[in-house]
KEPA-422720 format. One record per residue (C-alpha): residue number from 1; x, y, z; residue in three letters. Coordinates in steps of 0.25 Angstrom, whole numbers, plus 5000, padded with zeros to 4 digits. Last residue first. Layout:
residues N
GUDREN | NUM | X | Y | Z | Ala
...
end
This chain:
residues 326
GUDREN | 326 | 5021 | 5029 | 5127 | Unk
GUDREN | 325 | 5032 | 5036 | 5118 | Unk
GUDREN | 324 | 5040 | 5022 | 5115 | Unk
GUDREN | 323 | 5026 | 5016 | 5111 | Unk
GUDREN | 322 | 5023 | 5028 | 5100 | Unk
GUDREN | 321 | 5038 | 5026 | 5095 | Unk
GUDREN | 320 | 5036 | 5011 | 5092 | Unk
GUDREN | 319 | 5023 | 5013 | 5085 | Unk
GUDREN | 318 | 5029 | 5024 | 5076 | Unk
GUDREN | 317 | 5042 | 5016 | 5074 | Unk
GUDREN | 316 | 5032 | 5005 | 5070 | Unk
GUDREN | 315 | 5024 | 5014 | 5060 | Unk
GUDREN | 314 | 5037 | 5018 | 5054 | Unk
GUDREN | 313 | 5043 | 5005 | 5051 | Unk
GUDREN | 312 | 5030 | 4999 | 5046 | Unk
GUDREN | 311 | 5029 | 5011 | 5036 | Unk
GUDREN | 310 | 5043 | 5009 | 5031 | Unk
GUDREN | 309 | 5040 | 4993 | 5031 | Unk
GUDREN | 308 | 5027 | 4996 | 5021 | Unk
GUDREN | 307 | 5015 | 4992 | 5026 | Unk
GUDREN | 306 | 5010 | 4979 | 5024 | Unk
GUDREN | 305 | 5001 | 4977 | 5011 | Unk
GUDREN | 304 | 4987 | 4972 | 5009 | Unk
GUDREN | 303 | 4979 | 4967 | 4999 | Unk
GUDREN | 302 | 4965 | 4962 | 4995 | Unk
GUDREN | 301 | 4956 | 4955 | 4986 | Unk
GUDREN | 300 | 4942 | 4955 | 4983 | Unk
GUDREN | 299 | 4938 | 4946 | 4973 | Unk
GUDREN | 298 | 4932 | 4952 | 4959 | Unk
GUDREN | 297 | 4939 | 4941 | 4953 | Unk
GUDREN | 296 | 4946 | 4948 | 4941 | Unk
GUDREN | 295 | 4946 | 4963 | 4947 | Unk
GUDREN | 294 | 4950 | 4957 | 4960 | Unk
GUDREN | 293 | 4941 | 4966 | 4971 | Unk
GUDREN | 292 | 4949 | 4974 | 4979 | Unk
GUDREN | 291 | 4958 | 4977 | 4992 | Unk
GUDREN | 290 | 4970 | 4984 | 4995 | Unk
GUDREN | 289 | 4977 | 4985 | 5010 | Unk
GUDREN | 288 | 4990 | 4992 | 5014 | Unk
GUDREN | 287 | 4990 | 5005 | 5005 | Unk
GUDREN | 286 | 5002 | 5011 | 5014 | Unk
GUDREN | 285 | 5002 | 5026 | 5018 | Unk
GUDREN | 284 | 5014 | 5030 | 5028 | Unk
GUDREN | 283 | 5019 | 5041 | 5019 | Unk
GUDREN | 282 | 5032 | 5039 | 5012 | Unk
GUDREN | 281 | 5046 | 5044 | 5014 | Unk
GUDREN | 280 | 5046 | 5037 | 5025 | Unk
GUDREN | 279 | 5059 | 5042 | 5031 | Unk
GUDREN | 278 | 5052 | 5055 | 5037 | Unk
GUDREN | 277 | 5041 | 5044 | 5045 | Unk
GUDREN | 276 | 5053 | 5039 | 5051 | Unk
GUDREN | 275 | 5059 | 5052 | 5056 | Unk
GUDREN | 274 | 5047 | 5056 | 5063 | Unk
GUDREN | 273 | 5045 | 5044 | 5069 | Unk
GUDREN | 272 | 5060 | 5046 | 5075 | Unk
GUDREN | 271 | 5057 | 5060 | 5078 | Unk
GUDREN | 270 | 5043 | 5057 | 5086 | Unk
GUDREN | 269 | 5036 | 5071 | 5085 | Unk
GUDREN | 268 | 5030 | 5069 | 5071 | Unk
GUDREN | 267 | 5030 | 5083 | 5066 | Unk
GUDREN | 266 | 5038 | 5080 | 5051 | Unk
GUDREN | 265 | 5028 | 5070 | 5048 | Unk
GUDREN | 264 | 5017 | 5080 | 5049 | Unk
GUDREN | 263 | 5021 | 5088 | 5039 | Unk
GUDREN | 262 | 5009 | 5089 | 5033 | Unk
GUDREN | 261 | 5006 | 5075 | 5029 | Unk
GUDREN | 260 | 5000 | 5077 | 5015 | Unk
GUDREN | 259 | 5011 | 5079 | 5008 | Unk
GUDREN | 258 | 5024 | 5072 | 5016 | Unk
GUDREN | 257 | 5015 | 5059 | 5020 | Unk
GUDREN | 256 | 5025 | 5052 | 5029 | Unk
GUDREN | 255 | 5014 | 5049 | 5040 | Unk
GUDREN | 254 | 4999 | 5051 | 5034 | Unk
GUDREN | 253 | 4993 | 5064 | 5038 | Unk
GUDREN | 252 | 4983 | 5065 | 5049 | Unk
GUDREN | 251 | 4976 | 5079 | 5049 | Unk
GUDREN | 250 | 4962 | 5072 | 5042 | Unk
GUDREN | 249 | 4966 | 5079 | 5029 | Unk
GUDREN | 248 | 4979 | 5073 | 5030 | Unk
GUDREN | 247 | 4973 | 5059 | 5031 | Unk
GUDREN | 246 | 4964 | 5062 | 5018 | Unk
GUDREN | 245 | 4975 | 5066 | 5009 | Unk
GUDREN | 244 | 4985 | 5055 | 5013 | Unk
GUDREN | 243 | 4974 | 5045 | 5011 | Unk
GUDREN | 242 | 4970 | 5052 | 4998 | Unk
GUDREN | 241 | 4984 | 5053 | 4991 | Unk
GUDREN | 240 | 4977 | 5055 | 4976 | Unk
GUDREN | 239 | 4962 | 5048 | 4979 | Unk
GUDREN | 238 | 4960 | 5034 | 4980 | Unk
GUDREN | 237 | 4945 | 5033 | 4986 | Unk
GUDREN | 236 | 4941 | 5024 | 4996 | Unk
GUDREN | 235 | 4955 | 5022 | 5004 | Unk
GUDREN | 234 | 4955 | 5015 | 5017 | Unk
GUDREN | 233 | 4965 | 5021 | 5027 | Unk
GUDREN | 232 | 4971 | 5011 | 5038 | Unk
GUDREN | 231 | 4979 | 5022 | 5048 | Unk
GUDREN | 230 | 4989 | 5022 | 5058 | Unk
GUDREN | 229 | 4989 | 5034 | 5065 | Unk
GUDREN | 228 | 5000 | 5042 | 5071 | Unk
GUDREN | 227 | 5005 | 5050 | 5083 | Unk
GUDREN | 226 | 5008 | 5038 | 5092 | Unk
GUDREN | 225 | 5000 | 5027 | 5084 | Unk
GUDREN | 224 | 4986 | 5026 | 5082 | Unk
GUDREN | 223 | 4983 | 5012 | 5074 | Unk
GUDREN | 222 | 4975 | 5007 | 5062 | Unk
GUDREN | 221 | 4965 | 5020 | 5062 | Unk
GUDREN | 220 | 4957 | 5018 | 5051 | Unk
GUDREN | 219 | 4954 | 5026 | 5039 | Unk
GUDREN | 218 | 4945 | 5029 | 5028 | Unk
GUDREN | 217 | 4948 | 5037 | 5015 | Unk
GUDREN | 216 | 4939 | 5043 | 5005 | Unk
GUDREN | 215 | 4941 | 5053 | 4994 | Unk
GUDREN | 214 | 4932 | 5060 | 4984 | Unk
GUDREN | 213 | 4940 | 5068 | 4974 | Unk
GUDREN | 212 | 4943 | 5084 | 4979 | Unk
GUDREN | 211 | 4935 | 5096 | 4977 | Unk
GUDREN | 210 | 4934 | 5097 | 4991 | Unk
GUDREN | 209 | 4948 | 5096 | 4995 | Unk
GUDREN | 208 | 4955 | 5085 | 5004 | Unk
GUDREN | 207 | 4970 | 5086 | 4998 | Unk
GUDREN | 206 | 4979 | 5081 | 4987 | Unk
GUDREN | 205 | 4993 | 5087 | 4985 | Unk
GUDREN | 204 | 5000 | 5092 | 4973 | Unk
GUDREN | 203 | 4991 | 5103 | 4969 | Unk
GUDREN | 202 | 4993 | 5109 | 4982 | Unk
GUDREN | 201 | 4983 | 5121 | 4986 | Unk
GUDREN | 200 | 4972 | 5114 | 4979 | Unk
GUDREN | 199 | 4976 | 5100 | 4984 | Unk
GUDREN | 198 | 4972 | 5090 | 4973 | Unk
GUDREN | 197 | 4960 | 5082 | 4978 | Unk
GUDREN | 196 | 4953 | 5074 | 4989 | Unk
GUDREN | 195 | 4939 | 5074 | 4994 | Unk
GUDREN | 194 | 4937 | 5068 | 5008 | Unk
GUDREN | 193 | 4932 | 5055 | 5015 | Unk
GUDREN | 192 | 4942 | 5055 | 5026 | Unk
GUDREN | 191 | 4936 | 5043 | 5033 | Unk
GUDREN | 190 | 4937 | 5037 | 5049 | Unk
GUDREN | 189 | 4940 | 5027 | 5058 | Unk
GUDREN | 188 | 4950 | 5027 | 5071 | Unk
GUDREN | 187 | 4946 | 5043 | 5071 | Unk
GUDREN | 186 | 4955 | 5049 | 5080 | Unk
GUDREN | 185 | 4969 | 5050 | 5070 | Unk
GUDREN | 184 | 4981 | 5051 | 5077 | Unk
GUDREN | 183 | 4993 | 5060 | 5072 | Unk
GUDREN | 182 | 4999 | 5056 | 5058 | Unk
GUDREN | 181 | 4995 | 5047 | 5048 | Unk
GUDREN | 180 | 5000 | 5031 | 5046 | Unk
GUDREN | 179 | 4993 | 5025 | 5034 | Unk
GUDREN | 178 | 4989 | 5012 | 5031 | Unk
GUDREN | 177 | 4982 | 5010 | 5019 | Unk
GUDREN | 176 | 4967 | 5004 | 5014 | Unk
GUDREN | 175 | 4962 | 5002 | 5001 | Unk
GUDREN | 174 | 4950 | 4994 | 4998 | Unk
GUDREN | 173 | 4945 | 4995 | 4983 | Unk
GUDREN | 172 | 4931 | 4994 | 4981 | Unk
GUDREN | 171 | 4930 | 5011 | 4979 | Unk
GUDREN | 170 | 4922 | 5011 | 4966 | Unk
GUDREN | 169 | 4934 | 5017 | 4960 | Unk
GUDREN | 168 | 4944 | 5008 | 4967 | Unk
GUDREN | 167 | 4936 | 4996 | 4964 | Unk
GUDREN | 166 | 4934 | 5001 | 4947 | Unk
GUDREN | 165 | 4949 | 5005 | 4945 | Unk
GUDREN | 164 | 4950 | 4989 | 4950 | Unk
GUDREN | 163 | 4943 | 4985 | 4939 | Unk
GUDREN | 162 | 4947 | 4995 | 4928 | Unk
GUDREN | 161 | 4961 | 4989 | 4932 | Unk
GUDREN | 160 | 4958 | 4975 | 4933 | Unk
GUDREN | 159 | 4951 | 4976 | 4918 | Unk
GUDREN | 158 | 4964 | 4984 | 4913 | Unk
GUDREN | 157 | 4973 | 4972 | 4917 | Unk
GUDREN | 156 | 4983 | 4971 | 4928 | Unk
GUDREN | 155 | 4978 | 4980 | 4938 | Unk
GUDREN | 154 | 4987 | 4986 | 4950 | Unk
GUDREN | 153 | 4982 | 4988 | 4964 | Unk
GUDREN | 152 | 4990 | 4994 | 4975 | Unk
GUDREN | 151 | 4995 | 4991 | 4989 | Unk
GUDREN | 150 | 5004 | 5000 | 4997 | Unk
GUDREN | 149 | 5013 | 5011 | 4998 | Unk
GUDREN | 148 | 5010 | 5025 | 4999 | Unk
GUDREN | 147 | 5021 | 5036 | 4996 | Unk
GUDREN | 146 | 5018 | 5037 | 4982 | Unk
GUDREN | 145 | 5004 | 5037 | 4983 | Unk
GUDREN | 144 | 4996 | 5024 | 4981 | Unk
GUDREN | 143 | 4988 | 5022 | 4965 | Unk
GUDREN | 142 | 4976 | 5014 | 4959 | Unk
GUDREN | 141 | 4973 | 5006 | 4948 | Unk
GUDREN | 140 | 4989 | 5006 | 4942 | Unk
GUDREN | 139 | 4990 | 4994 | 4931 | Unk
GUDREN | 138 | 4999 | 5001 | 4923 | Unk
GUDREN | 137 | 5000 | 5016 | 4926 | Unk
GUDREN | 136 | 5009 | 5022 | 4916 | Unk
GUDREN | 135 | 5002 | 5016 | 4904 | Unk
GUDREN | 134 | 4989 | 5020 | 4909 | Unk
GUDREN | 133 | 4979 | 5017 | 4919 | Unk
GUDREN | 132 | 4972 | 5007 | 4911 | Unk
GUDREN | 131 | 4985 | 5000 | 4908 | Unk
GUDREN | 130 | 4983 | 4988 | 4915 | Unk
GUDREN | 129 | 4995 | 4979 | 4920 | Unk
GUDREN | 128 | 5001 | 4969 | 4911 | Unk
GUDREN | 127 | 5016 | 4964 | 4911 | Unk
GUDREN | 126 | 5018 | 4968 | 4925 | Unk
GUDREN | 125 | 5031 | 4971 | 4933 | Unk
GUDREN | 124 | 5038 | 4981 | 4924 | Unk
GUDREN | 123 | 5024 | 4990 | 4923 | Unk
GUDREN | 122 | 5020 | 4987 | 4939 | Unk
GUDREN | 121 | 5033 | 4993 | 4942 | Unk
GUDREN | 120 | 5032 | 5007 | 4933 | Unk
GUDREN | 119 | 5018 | 5007 | 4939 | Unk
GUDREN | 118 | 5023 | 5007 | 4953 | Unk
GUDREN | 117 | 5032 | 5018 | 4950 | Unk
GUDREN | 116 | 5047 | 5020 | 4947 | Unk
GUDREN | 115 | 5045 | 5029 | 4936 | Unk
GUDREN | 114 | 5039 | 5042 | 4930 | Unk
GUDREN | 113 | 5036 | 5049 | 4942 | Unk
GUDREN | 112 | 5035 | 5066 | 4940 | Unk
GUDREN | 111 | 5023 | 5066 | 4936 | Unk
GUDREN | 110 | 5016 | 5051 | 4936 | Unk
GUDREN | 109 | 5020 | 5037 | 4935 | Unk
GUDREN | 108 | 5013 | 5027 | 4943 | Unk
GUDREN | 107 | 5011 | 5022 | 4957 | Unk
GUDREN | 106 | 5024 | 5030 | 4964 | Unk
GUDREN | 105 | 5032 | 5022 | 4973 | Unk
GUDREN | 104 | 5037 | 5029 | 4985 | Unk
GUDREN | 103 | 5028 | 5020 | 4995 | Unk
GUDREN | 102 | 5029 | 5006 | 4990 | Unk
GUDREN | 101 | 5017 | 5000 | 4982 | Unk
GUDREN | 100 | 5011 | 4985 | 4986 | Unk
GUDREN | 99 | 5006 | 4980 | 4973 | Unk
GUDREN | 98 | 4993 | 4973 | 4969 | Unk
GUDREN | 97 | 4993 | 4967 | 4956 | Unk
GUDREN | 96 | 4982 | 4966 | 4946 | Unk
GUDREN | 95 | 4974 | 4957 | 4936 | Unk
GUDREN | 94 | 4984 | 4945 | 4933 | Unk
GUDREN | 93 | 4986 | 4942 | 4949 | Unk
GUDREN | 92 | 4997 | 4951 | 4958 | Unk
GUDREN | 91 | 4996 | 4954 | 4972 | Unk
GUDREN | 90 | 5006 | 4961 | 4982 | Unk
GUDREN | 89 | 5016 | 4963 | 4971 | Unk
GUDREN | 88 | 5026 | 4973 | 4978 | Unk
GUDREN | 87 | 5034 | 4981 | 4966 | Unk
GUDREN | 86 | 5049 | 4981 | 4962 | Unk
GUDREN | 85 | 5053 | 4992 | 4952 | Unk
GUDREN | 84 | 5056 | 4986 | 4938 | Unk
GUDREN | 83 | 5050 | 4998 | 4930 | Unk
GUDREN | 82 | 5040 | 4999 | 4919 | Unk
GUDREN | 81 | 5041 | 5011 | 4910 | Unk
GUDREN | 80 | 5032 | 5023 | 4908 | Unk
GUDREN | 79 | 5038 | 5035 | 4900 | Unk
GUDREN | 78 | 5034 | 5047 | 4907 | Unk
GUDREN | 77 | 5024 | 5059 | 4908 | Unk
GUDREN | 76 | 5014 | 5052 | 4918 | Unk
GUDREN | 75 | 5000 | 5054 | 4914 | Unk
GUDREN | 74 | 4994 | 5064 | 4923 | Unk
GUDREN | 73 | 4982 | 5060 | 4932 | Unk
GUDREN | 72 | 4971 | 5066 | 4929 | Unk
GUDREN | 71 | 4961 | 5076 | 4937 | Unk
GUDREN | 70 | 4948 | 5080 | 4931 | Unk
GUDREN | 69 | 4940 | 5091 | 4932 | Unk
GUDREN | 68 | 4926 | 5094 | 4925 | Unk
GUDREN | 67 | 4918 | 5107 | 4925 | Unk
GUDREN | 66 | 4904 | 5108 | 4921 | Unk
GUDREN | 65 | 4900 | 5120 | 4914 | Unk
GUDREN | 64 | 4890 | 5113 | 4904 | Unk
GUDREN | 63 | 4886 | 5099 | 4910 | Unk
GUDREN | 62 | 4894 | 5085 | 4910 | Unk
GUDREN | 61 | 4886 | 5072 | 4909 | Unk
GUDREN | 60 | 4893 | 5064 | 4922 | Unk
GUDREN | 59 | 4896 | 5049 | 4915 | Unk
GUDREN | 58 | 4910 | 5049 | 4921 | Unk
GUDREN | 57 | 4904 | 5052 | 4935 | Unk
GUDREN | 56 | 4906 | 5065 | 4942 | Unk
GUDREN | 55 | 4915 | 5070 | 4955 | Unk
GUDREN | 54 | 4912 | 5085 | 4957 | Unk
GUDREN | 53 | 4920 | 5097 | 4956 | Unk
GUDREN | 52 | 4911 | 5102 | 4944 | Unk
GUDREN | 51 | 4914 | 5089 | 4937 | Unk
GUDREN | 50 | 4926 | 5082 | 4944 | Unk
GUDREN | 49 | 4936 | 5071 | 4939 | Unk
GUDREN | 48 | 4945 | 5063 | 4948 | Unk
GUDREN | 47 | 4934 | 5057 | 4954 | Unk
GUDREN | 46 | 4938 | 5043 | 4952 | Unk
GUDREN | 45 | 4926 | 5040 | 4944 | Unk
GUDREN | 44 | 4929 | 5052 | 4935 | Unk
GUDREN | 43 | 4946 | 5047 | 4932 | Unk
GUDREN | 42 | 4940 | 5032 | 4930 | Unk
GUDREN | 41 | 4930 | 5039 | 4920 | Unk
GUDREN | 40 | 4943 | 5046 | 4913 | Unk
GUDREN | 39 | 4951 | 5032 | 4912 | Unk
GUDREN | 38 | 4938 | 5027 | 4905 | Unk
GUDREN | 37 | 4937 | 5039 | 4895 | Unk
GUDREN | 36 | 4951 | 5038 | 4892 | Unk
GUDREN | 35 | 4961 | 5049 | 4896 | Unk
GUDREN | 34 | 4973 | 5052 | 4885 | Unk
GUDREN | 33 | 4967 | 5065 | 4883 | Unk
GUDREN | 32 | 4956 | 5071 | 4892 | Unk
GUDREN | 31 | 4945 | 5080 | 4885 | Unk
GUDREN | 30 | 4936 | 5069 | 4877 | Unk
GUDREN | 29 | 4939 | 5061 | 4889 | Unk
GUDREN | 28 | 4934 | 5071 | 4900 | Unk
GUDREN | 27 | 4920 | 5073 | 4894 | Unk
GUDREN | 26 | 4918 | 5058 | 4890 | Unk
GUDREN | 25 | 4921 | 5053 | 4906 | Unk
GUDREN | 24 | 4912 | 5066 | 4909 | Unk
GUDREN | 23 | 4900 | 5064 | 4901 | Unk
GUDREN | 22 | 4896 | 5073 | 4890 | Unk
GUDREN | 21 | 4882 | 5080 | 4893 | Unk
GUDREN | 20 | 4888 | 5095 | 4892 | Unk
GUDREN | 19 | 4902 | 5095 | 4884 | Unk
GUDREN | 18 | 4897 | 5105 | 4874 | Unk
GUDREN | 17 | 4892 | 5114 | 4884 | Unk
GUDREN | 16 | 4905 | 5115 | 4889 | Unk
GUDREN | 15 | 4911 | 5108 | 4902 | Unk
GUDREN | 14 | 4923 | 5113 | 4908 | Unk
GUDREN | 13 | 4935 | 5105 | 4909 | Unk
GUDREN | 12 | 4945 | 5104 | 4921 | Unk
GUDREN | 11 | 4959 | 5095 | 4921 | Unk
GUDREN | 10 | 4968 | 5092 | 4933 | Unk
GUDREN | 9 | 4981 | 5085 | 4927 | Unk
GUDREN | 8 | 4988 | 5078 | 4939 | Unk
GUDREN | 7 | 5002 | 5074 | 4939 | Unk
GUDREN | 6 | 5005 | 5065 | 4951 | Unk
GUDREN | 5 | 5004 | 5070 | 4965 | Unk
GUDREN | 4 | 5018 | 5076 | 4971 | Unk
GUDREN | 3 | 5022 | 5072 | 4984 | Unk
GUDREN | 2 | 5035 | 5064 | 4980 | Unk
GUDREN | 1 | 5042 | 5060 | 4994 | Unk
end
């Protein structure tokens, strides 16, 4: 399983007397080539820009000696091409598409991934997609990890893209995942409200860090199993690897997660279950439900996607093995 994050460029600027009074978004627009002011405003609103270690608004007026930190996803160093890759279309109209992404597929090209992505497939199957995210990210409004399956909304027009992005930023989109974790989570309902940032000891990982971006995950126990817990997890923010990091922080990592699992998969006592987990080549995390306001009609629409066959098979096996031990 590829555990690398996409390439991130971390930039730091020191504000001088000459820069004092300038808006934060304008300040960055003058210094970061190839990024529009509107795109930078979205970056600031998504808390990927900090001033003196704190979240700020695009309209923040800079002061002398302020320190501005920005994390930018690097543009993929490759020629982007449409590719005839099958995709599972759950819903489509003139404004948007909802797809059910399989595990193993990267959402868009990034460092080290030049083809075979969902973006490549979308470019082949749809003549018109939003270009707000750039040519290599046609219609992409939000993402799922490579090893996570489930629902994604894709925008066909710039207007739909901006509307949907606003809903995500305002935390108005309902995103619910199903996750199988190691151990028994005693509290049937709970939340993890812990900031997430790049791990200071390993820059290819994310972790709960005091200087990180705000992140909120809400969980509810769906079913207790022998040595495992099946959860429904609602995302209120969309940080990189958020659910995986938060559940690992709770000491209940997601089954099949080679990056944040701390080797728990290899300690499963039942050899049959342990072998089945090893064969997954993905984490047991699936974006099961998605609801948002339609950007054209403003009416709420909701979608769901069943567990993929490989996750259902593992779940059935664990349930059978648990009954056999009683």
